[in-house]
N, C-alpha and C positions, 0 to 999 in steps of 0.2 A: 642788211641781213633780213631774210625772210624765214622766220621760224615756222611758217605754215608749210614750208617745203622740207627743210632739213636743218639739223644743228651743224652749223658751219664754223670751223675754226678760222676766225679772221682777226686781224689786228685792230679793227675799228668798231667792233661790237661792244655792247655794254653788258654782255653776259658776265656775271661775277665770277664764273669759273675761267674766264679769260684773263691772263695776267699781262697787263699792257706795259709793265716796266721794262721788259726786254723785247717785246713783240711776241706774238704767239709762237712762231717757229722756234725761237731761242728758248722760250720757257718750256715748250714741249720736249725739247732735247734735254734740258735740265731734268725734267720730270722722268724721262725715260732712264737716264743714268741713275737717278736717286732710287727709283722703284725697281731697278733691274733685279735685285735679289728676290724681291717679292714676286715679280713677274715670272721668274724662273720656277718658284714654288708652284705657281698656278699652272704653268705649262706642264710641269711634271705630274701634277695631280690629274690633269685632263687626260693623260695617257693616250695621246693621239696615235693612231695606227700609222705606221709607215705607208706612204702613198696616199694619205688623206688629202682631200681638197677642202681648203679652209677659206672663209671670208673674214677679213678684219674690217668691219663696217665702222667708218669713222676712225681711220688709222692714225691720224695726227702726225706725230713725228716719226712713226714707223718702227719704233723700238720693239713693240710687241709683235709686229709683223715679222720681223727678223727672227725672233725667238720661236714663233710658230713654225716658220720655215725650217729651222734647225730640227724641230721635233718631227715634222713629216718626212724629212730626209729627201734623198735625191729623187725618189719616185713620186713625191707629193707636190702640191702647188698651193700657194697662198696668194690671194688677191687682196691687196690693200686699197680700200676705197675711201675717198674723202671729198667733200664738196669744195675744198679750197685748192685751186690749181697751183698756187705757190708752194703749198705743203707737198703736194704730189710731186712736183718737180724736184724739191729738195730731197724727198724720200728716194726718188730714182737715183739722184746723184750719190746719196750716201750708200746705196746698196750695190752700185754697179761693179765695184771691185772686190766684193766679198764672196765667200764661198757659197752663199745662198742666192746669188744673183739670178741664176737660172731657174729658181723655184718661185720667184716672186714677180707678180705683175701689179703695178700701181696704176690706178685709173681714177679719174674724176667721176663723181656720181652722187646721187641723192638717196639718202637712207629711206625716205618715204616712197621712192620710185626706183627701186634697185634695177639696174640694167642686166638682169640675169633671168633665165628661165626658172620655172618651178623646179624644186628638187635638185638644185645644182651642187650644193655643198654638203660635205659630211659634218662640218661644224661651222657655225656662224658665231663669231666673237664680236661683241660690241661693248666698248669700254667708255663709260661716263659720257654717253651721247644722248641716250633716250630721255634723260631728265630735262634736256633742253629743247625737246620737240614740242610744238604746240599741241599736237595730238599724240601722246605717248603710246597709246594702245595701237593706233594705226601704224606707228613705226615698228612696234614689236611684231605685229601681224605680218608686216612686210618682211621682216627678218625671218620669221617662221616659214613664210612662203617659199623661200629659196633653199631651205634645208631639205635634204632627202629623207624619206621614211627611214627611221632608225638613227637619224642624225640628231645633233643637239644644237640648241641656241643657248649661248652663254652671255649674260649681261653682267658687267661690273658696275654696280651702283651701291650707294649706301656705305655701310661699314662704320667705323669709329674714327673721328678726325685726328689728325696729327697733333701731338703735343710733345714739346721738348724742353720747355722752360720750367725752372722751379716755381712753385706757387708764389713765393715771395722773391722777386729778383733784386731786392735791395733798394728800389726806388719806386715811387708811385704807390698805388694800392695793390695789395696781393690779389691774385686771381686774374691777371691780365689775359691769359690765353682764353679763359672762359668767356670774357667779355668780347674778345675778338671773334670767337665763334658765333656769339649772339649777333654781332654786327654783320657778319657774313651771311648768316641765315636770314636776317632782315633784308639785306640787299637782294639775296636770291629770290625771296618771296615777292618783293616788289617788282623785280625783273620779270618773273614768271607771270605775274598778274597783268603786266603790260603787253604780253604777247598777243598779236592779232589772232583772233579766233582760237584762243587758248582753251583747252578742255581740261578741267580739273579731274584729278584721279585720286580719290581719297582712300586708296587701298595700297597694299604692299606689292613689292615686285613679284613675289611668288604668285599672288593672285592674278597679276597681269599675264604671266606666262600661261597659267591655266586658262585664262579667259580667251586666249587666242588659239587654244586647242592643243597645247603641249601637255605632256604627261611626265610622270616620275620627277616632278619638280622638287628641287632641293636647293637650299642655300649652303654655302661653304665659305668660311672666313679664313683669312691669312694674316699673320702678324709680321710686321717689319719692325725690328728693334735695333737701336744703335746708341752709342754713347761717345763722349769725348775720349780721346782726341778724334775730331771729325775728319773724314776724308774730304778732299776738295769738292767732290761732287755733292756731298751732303751739305757742306757749308754754303755752297753756291745756291742750292735749292732752298734751303731754309732762309737764307738772306732774301731771296726773291719772294718767298712767301710773306715774310714780315713786311718788306717794303711795299708789297702789293696793297696792304691795308691802308697805307698812307697815300697811295696813288689812286685808289678807288674813288670815282666821282661821288661826292656827297659824304665822304668819310667824316667831315666835321660835324655832321648831324647825327652820326651813329656812334662816334667815339667822343669821350670827354676830352677836354683840353689837357687834363692831367695824363690820360692814357696816350694821347698823341705825343706829348712831351716825352713820356717814358719810351715810346717806340723810337722816337728820333734819337734819343741818347743810346739806346740799345744798338742802333744801326750805325752809329758814328764811330769809325775806327779810332778817332782821336779822343773819344770819351773814355774816362776810367770805367764806365759802365758798359763798354762795348761787349755785346753778348758773346761774340765769337772768340773773345780772349778768355772766356771762362773754361774751367776744366771739369765742370760738374753737370754738363748737359747730358740728358738721357731722354731719348725719344722713342715713342711708340706710335704706330698707326696700324689700324686694322682695315683691311679692304675685303669686301664681300662680293662673291659672285653668285648669281642665281642661274641654275641650269635646268632646262626643260628639254625633253626628248619628243620627237615626232614618231608616233607608233607606226609600225609597218602597215601600209594600207591606208593610212590616214592622209588627208589633204587639208591644209589650212585654208 
């Protein structure tokens, strides 16, 4: 993988945001199903005009691409772009028999070198991609280049991480989820520092949007909340999240032996501590989008 060019969803990368336990495509589909209620909130808030032309840059499993297509209706168009040809092929297969098939085009492409003319889109949506680019500002500048005057660039980054376990799960030490978040943050920091030609950016996402020439920049956060009894899509996604900590390369150095043992028991259906046999799970996750507009007459 070459992060100097783009953030590519692949099954063999060491990006800590890539969950290898099921392969990237399978995990992205789990994620799309889990976050669909939250994604619908976001699409409704964006208030896309019928007939809009939208780019989903780094479309992954294509779930948000389909929701955006529903929002722009029959006169609109959504282009789903990803650097992974296997994902693009899967996205095409999933959408071909749906009622939005005629409104969506999927194509392979590089976020840092978008294959579109300046000012092509009314809205550019980019979800959890920019953080993985070696030069994040260059990536956002390229996203802004292809939005028309009066259009918007929307990044989904940051927010508050998922939590769904009681502080004390009845084995091991209390506060397991907090330690898992620390381990994940350490892995991500190590991974970013290893990127070839990586450019540090010690500022927030709003600052980045303003730096590339966008105006009326604002953040907006959305809450997704759920509780036992879990739906199958929720259980599958949460199980994938927890098991990912045990499959991450080097997890033995970031997690204590005691926490590893706790995770193994929580994930074992034969264990009396199997987490998905509990009736007291309550989950929340907050996702944030950052929106910037290109003023009429401006060029990035």
